C-alpha positions as CSV (number, residue, x, y, z in Angstrom):
1,M,-89.6,-5.7,59.5
2,A,-86.3,-7.5,60.0
3,I,-85.3,-10.7,61.7
4,T,-82.3,-10.8,63.9
5,L,-81.2,-14.2,65.0
6,R,-79.3,-13.9,68.2
7,S,-79.2,-17.0,70.3
8,T,-77.8,-20.4,70.4
9,K,-78.8,-23.8,68.9
10,G,-82.0,-25.3,70.3
11,T,-84.0,-22.1,71.2
12,S,-87.3,-20.9,69.6
13,L,-88.2,-17.6,68.0
14,T,-90.6,-15.0,69.5
15,Y,-91.5,-11.6,68.0
16,S,-90.6,-8.5,69.9
17,E,-92.7,-5.3,69.2
18,M,-89.9,-3.2,70.8
19,D,-87.4,-3.6,68.0
20,E,-89.7,-5.4,65.5
21,N,-87.5,-8.5,65.5
22,F,-87.7,-12.1,66.4
23,D,-85.8,-13.1,69.6
24,F,-84.9,-16.7,70.7
25,L,-86.8,-18.1,73.7
26,D,-84.8,-20.1,76.2
27,R,-84.6,-23.9,75.9
28,T,-87.4,-24.4,78.5
29,K,-90.0,-23.6,75.8
30,H,-88.4,-25.7,73.1
31,D,-85.2,-27.6,72.7
32,R,-84.8,-27.6,68.9
33,M,-83.2,-24.6,67.0
34,D,-80.5,-24.5,64.4
35,V,-78.1,-21.6,64.9
36,S,-77.2,-21.7,61.2
37,Y,-80.1,-19.2,60.8
38,E,-78.5,-16.5,63.0
39,G,-78.3,-13.1,61.4
40,E,-80.6,-10.3,60.2
41,Y,-83.2,-10.8,57.4
42,T,-85.1,-8.1,55.5
43,N,-88.6,-8.9,54.4
44,P,-88.3,-12.4,55.7
45,K,-90.3,-15.4,54.5
46,I,-90.4,-18.3,57.0
47,T,-91.3,-21.8,55.7
48,I,-92.6,-24.3,58.2
49,N,-93.0,-28.1,57.4
50,N,-95.7,-30.4,58.5
51,K,-93.8,-31.2,61.7
52,G,-93.9,-27.6,62.7
53,E,-90.3,-27.1,61.9
54,I,-88.8,-24.0,60.3
55,V,-87.2,-25.3,57.2
56,A,-86.3,-22.0,55.5
57,V,-85.8,-18.3,56.1
58,E,-85.6,-16.2,53.0
59,Q,-85.0,-12.5,52.3
60,Q,-85.3,-10.5,49.1
61,G,-81.9,-10.2,47.3
62,A,-80.2,-12.8,49.4
63,A,-80.3,-16.6,49.6
64,A,-81.5,-18.2,52.7
65,P,-79.3,-20.8,54.6
66,A,-80.0,-24.4,53.4
67,T,-80.0,-25.9,56.9
68,D,-83.4,-26.8,58.5
69,I,-84.6,-25.0,61.6
70,T,-86.6,-27.2,64.0
71,G,-88.9,-26.3,66.9
72,S,-92.1,-24.5,67.7
73,V,-92.9,-20.8,66.9
74,F,-94.4,-18.5,69.5
75,G,-95.9,-15.1,69.4
76,D,-94.5,-12.2,71.4
77,D,-97.2,-12.8,74.0
78,S,-96.0,-16.4,74.3
79,T,-98.9,-17.7,72.2
80,K,-97.9,-20.9,70.4
81,I,-98.2,-20.4,66.6
82,V,-96.6,-23.6,65.4
83,D,-96.4,-26.7,67.6
84,G,-93.3,-28.7,66.5
85,V,-94.4,-31.7,68.5
86,E,-98.1,-31.9,67.6
87,N,-97.5,-30.8,64.0
88,K,-100.2,-28.1,64.2
89,V,-100.4,-24.5,63.1
90,Y,-102.5,-22.2,65.4
91,A,-104.1,-19.1,63.8
92,A,-106.7,-17.9,66.2
93,N,-106.5,-14.4,64.9
94,G,-106.0,-15.2,61.3
95,F,-103.4,-16.7,59.1
96,F,-101.5,-14.6,56.6
97,G,-99.0,-15.7,53.9
98,N,-98.5,-18.9,51.9
99,L,-99.9,-22.2,53.2
100,T,-98.9,-25.4,51.4
101,G,-100.6,-28.8,52.0
102,S,-104.0,-29.9,53.5
103,T,-105.8,-28.4,56.5
104,T,-108.5,-29.8,58.7
105,G,-110.9,-28.2,61.1
106,T,-113.1,-25.1,61.0
107,H,-111.9,-22.3,58.6
108,Q,-113.1,-18.8,59.3
109,G,-112.5,-15.8,57.0
110,N,-111.8,-15.5,53.3
111,V,-109.6,-17.9,51.3
112,I,-107.4,-16.0,48.9
113,A,-105.2,-17.5,46.1
114,D,-101.6,-16.4,45.6
115,D,-102.8,-14.1,42.7
116,S,-105.1,-12.3,45.2
117,T,-108.3,-14.0,43.7
118,V,-110.9,-14.6,46.5
119,L,-111.7,-18.3,46.3
120,V,-114.1,-18.4,49.4
121,E,-115.9,-15.2,50.4
122,A,-116.6,-15.6,54.1
123,Y,-119.1,-12.7,54.5
124,S,-121.6,-14.0,51.8
125,G,-120.7,-17.7,52.2
126,T,-120.0,-18.1,48.5
127,I,-117.4,-20.0,46.5
128,N,-115.9,-18.4,43.5
129,L,-115.9,-20.8,40.5
130,N,-115.1,-18.2,37.8
131,N,-112.0,-20.1,36.8
132,T,-113.3,-23.5,37.4
133,S,-114.3,-25.6,34.3
134,I,-117.4,-27.8,34.2
135,T,-115.2,-30.6,33.0
136,S,-113.8,-30.9,36.6
137,L,-117.2,-31.9,37.9
138,T,-117.7,-35.6,38.2
139,D,-121.5,-35.8,38.2
140,V,-122.1,-33.6,35.0
141,G,-122.6,-35.1,31.5
142,Y,-121.7,-32.4,29.0
143,A,-120.5,-34.3,25.9
144,S,-123.7,-33.6,23.9
145,A,-124.1,-30.0,25.1
146,T,-124.9,-27.4,22.5
147,I,-126.2,-23.8,22.4
148,G,-129.4,-23.3,24.4
149,H,-128.9,-26.4,26.5
150,V,-129.2,-26.3,30.3
151,L,-128.3,-28.8,33.0
152,K,-131.1,-31.0,34.3
153,W,-131.0,-33.7,37.0
154,D,-132.0,-37.1,35.7
155,G,-131.9,-38.9,39.0
156,A,-128.3,-39.9,38.8
157,R,-126.4,-36.9,37.5
158,W,-126.7,-33.5,35.8
159,T,-127.1,-33.9,32.0
160,S,-127.2,-31.5,29.1
161,Q,-130.8,-31.0,28.0
162,P,-132.8,-28.5,25.8
163,E,-134.1,-25.6,27.9
164,S,-137.8,-26.4,27.4
165,G,-139.5,-29.7,28.0
166,A,-139.3,-32.2,30.7
167,A,-135.9,-33.8,31.6
168,V,-135.4,-37.3,30.2
169,S,-133.2,-40.0,31.5
170,A,-129.7,-39.7,30.1
171,S,-127.1,-42.4,29.5
172,N,-124.0,-42.5,31.7
173,A,-121.2,-42.3,29.1
174,D,-118.9,-44.1,31.5
175,L,-121.1,-47.1,31.4
176,L,-121.7,-47.1,27.7
177,D,-118.3,-47.7,26.2
178,G,-117.3,-44.1,26.5
179,F,-120.1,-42.7,24.3
180,D,-122.8,-40.3,25.4
181,G,-126.6,-41.1,24.9
182,T,-126.9,-39.5,21.4
183,Y,-124.4,-41.9,20.0
184,Y,-126.8,-44.8,20.6
185,L,-129.7,-42.9,18.9
186,D,-127.9,-43.7,15.5
187,Y,-128.8,-47.1,14.3
188,T,-125.7,-47.3,12.2
189,N,-123.6,-47.3,15.3
190,F,-125.1,-50.5,16.6
191,S,-123.3,-53.9,16.4
192,N,-125.0,-57.3,16.0
193,K,-127.8,-55.6,14.0
194,P,-130.4,-58.0,12.5
195,T,-130.2,-58.7,8.8
196,L,-133.0,-56.8,7.2
197,A,-134.9,-57.9,4.1
198,T,-134.0,-55.9,0.9
199,V,-137.5,-54.4,0.9
200,A,-136.8,-52.8,4.3
201,T,-134.6,-50.2,2.6
202,S,-135.7,-50.4,-1.0
203,N,-139.4,-49.9,-0.4
204,D,-139.9,-51.8,-3.7
205,Y,-142.9,-54.2,-4.1
206,T,-140.9,-56.5,-6.3
207,D,-138.4,-57.1,-3.4
208,L,-141.2,-58.8,-1.4
209,D,-141.2,-62.5,-1.1
210,N,-144.4,-64.6,-1.8
211,T,-146.1,-61.8,-3.6
212,P,-149.5,-62.7,-5.2
213,T,-149.7,-63.2,-9.0
214,L,-151.4,-60.0,-10.3
215,A,-153.7,-59.7,-13.2
216,A,-152.1,-58.2,-16.3
217,V,-154.2,-55.1,-15.9
218,A,-152.5,-54.4,-12.5
219,T,-149.3,-53.4,-14.3
220,S,-150.5,-52.5,-17.8
221,N,-153.4,-50.2,-16.8
222,D,-155.0,-51.3,-20.0
223,Y,-158.8,-51.5,-20.1
224,N,-158.6,-54.3,-22.7
225,D,-156.7,-56.5,-20.1
226,L,-159.8,-56.6,-17.8
227,D,-161.8,-59.8,-17.6
228,N,-165.6,-59.7,-17.9
229,K,-165.6,-56.1,-18.9
230,P,-169.0,-54.8,-20.1
231,S,-169.6,-54.5,-23.8
232,A,-169.4,-50.9,-25.1
233,A,-172.4,-49.6,-27.0
234,S,-171.9,-50.3,-30.8
235,T,-171.7,-47.4,-33.2
236,P,-175.1,-47.2,-34.9
237,I,-175.2,-48.6,-38.4
238,G,-174.9,-45.8,-40.9
239,E,-172.8,-43.6,-38.7
240,G,-169.5,-43.1,-40.4
241,Q,-170.7,-45.3,-43.3
242,T,-171.8,-44.5,-46.9
243,W,-173.7,-46.3,-49.7
244,Q,-171.3,-47.7,-52.2
245,D,-172.1,-49.3,-55.7
246,V,-170.3,-52.6,-55.7
247,T,-172.2,-54.2,-58.7
248,A,-168.9,-54.6,-60.6
249,S,-167.5,-56.8,-57.8
250,R,-170.6,-58.8,-57.1
251,A,-172.3,-61.8,-58.8
252,L,-175.3,-64.0,-58.1
253,N,-174.8,-67.5,-56.6
254,T,-171.6,-66.3,-54.8
255,T,-171.0,-66.1,-51.0
256,Y,-169.5,-62.9,-49.5
257,T,-168.3,-62.1,-45.9
258,N,-168.7,-58.9,-44.0
259,T,-165.1,-58.1,-42.8
260,T,-165.5,-54.5,-41.9
261,G,-165.9,-55.1,-38.2
262,R,-169.3,-53.3,-38.2
263,P,-172.8,-54.3,-39.5
264,I,-173.5,-53.3,-43.0
265,M,-176.7,-53.0,-45.1
266,I,-177.0,-54.5,-48.6
267,S,-179.6,-53.7,-51.4
268,I,-179.8,-56.0,-54.5
269,Y,-181.9,-55.4,-57.7
270,C,-182.7,-58.3,-60.2
271,A,-184.8,-58.5,-63.4
272,G,-186.2,-61.4,-65.5
273,Q,-184.3,-62.6,-68.5
274,P,-186.2,-61.9,-70.6
275,N,-189.6,-62.1,-68.9
276,H,-190.4,-63.6,-65.5
277,C,-187.7,-64.6,-62.9
278,E,-187.3,-66.0,-59.4
279,W,-184.3,-65.4,-56.8
280,E,-183.6,-65.3,-53.1
281,L,-181.4,-63.4,-50.5
282,L,-179.6,-65.3,-47.7
283,V,-177.5,-64.1,-44.7
284,D,-175.5,-66.8,-42.8
285,G,-177.5,-69.4,-44.9
286,V,-180.8,-68.0,-43.7
287,Q,-183.3,-66.9,-46.4
288,L,-184.3,-63.4,-45.7
289,G,-186.3,-62.8,-48.9
290,H,-187.7,-64.6,-52.0
291,Q,-189.0,-62.9,-55.2
292,G,-190.4,-64.2,-58.5
293,V,-193.2,-64.8,-61.0
294,V,-193.4,-68.2,-62.6
295,S,-197.0,-68.6,-64.1
296,V,-197.0,-65.8,-66.7
297,A,-194.2,-66.4,-69.2
298,S,-194.8,-63.1,-71.0
299,A,-194.8,-60.8,-68.0
300,A,-191.7,-58.8,-67.3
301,M,-190.5,-59.0,-63.6
302,R,-188.2,-56.8,-61.6
303,A,-187.5,-57.0,-57.8
304,T,-185.2,-55.5,-55.1
305,M,-184.4,-57.0,-51.7
306,S,-182.4,-55.4,-48.8
307,A,-180.9,-56.8,-45.5
308,I,-178.5,-56.0,-42.6
309,V,-175.4,-58.2,-42.5
310,P,-173.7,-58.3,-39.0
311,A,-169.9,-58.1,-38.7
312,G,-168.4,-61.4,-39.7
313,S,-171.5,-62.8,-41.3
314,T,-171.9,-64.2,-44.8
315,Y,-174.4,-63.1,-47.5
316,R,-175.4,-64.1,-51.0
317,A,-178.1,-63.8,-53.7
318,N,-179.2,-67.0,-55.5
319,N,-180.7,-67.1,-59.1
320,I,-183.6,-69.6,-59.0
321,L,-185.1,-68.9,-62.5
322,N,-184.0,-66.4,-65.2
323,A,-182.8,-63.7,-62.7
324,G,-180.3,-61.2,-63.9
325,L,-178.3,-58.9,-61.5
326,Q,-179.1,-55.3,-62.3
327,S,-177.4,-53.5,-59.4
328,W,-175.8,-54.3,-55.9
329,A,-175.2,-51.5,-53.3
330,E,-173.8,-51.7,-49.8
331,L,-173.9,-49.2,-46.8
332,R,-170.4,-49.7,-45.3
């Protein structure tokens, strides 16, 4: 198709199917036309401003004149396409080509981008968002999104949530210093935090204040640190002990002390010097035995006495009359 401009200043264009060119209408239809666009254009591109004025006519391989063309545009059936006075574009049978700026009113048919991408599909009534990022949506919180999350409505906006489970209220990052809800789940991000006692982080009993005074056994774990503990059964006398001859280290009329820590048993044998005698055995000053013959001077007299001596107790054998120590044995 070619455009042939063949008229004078102030007339409008109309398309003629006869020679496939635009002809100028007379001034009765419109009184604004710039004759600087006269001539023939191959593959024309007409640019119309928001006032309905033709502002450029371009052809491939040749620059268009720089002077504006004003006025309305009519079809070859005298249908007004562009109204230069009302600043409107009429496209009852469809609009083809580039359209720059905002439009109002009802739109019928597909909306196609300049790269031939269908933005609005009229037949199915769908909007193509393949090239639209979620970041351009104002009511979607996506800062904490991760693999497996879905969008859930929290009553105010769409928020990123795990796929399973009920939706929970999410924080509006714009109202929380620019941080999303998960930021405030971290205690270390808080300001004006309370000062915690040392024990709150150490979990150490010794960091507690006003702790009770504990008995020694609470930390020593030693049975001997218990108070009022029951007495353990004593080892029976004779168990782990043996009879020993201690005659060489013992004498009559001498006090001895049992320092073994266990009860011991003693056995003492005395004889008259030269005939009858008399002697006694004491433990802790208590007389446990008394032997002797005093009426028959010529009778020979021998006697043995035995006793148990508790741990720590004293013991002794006293010569009362003519007694001589023959042997002294102890079970210890």
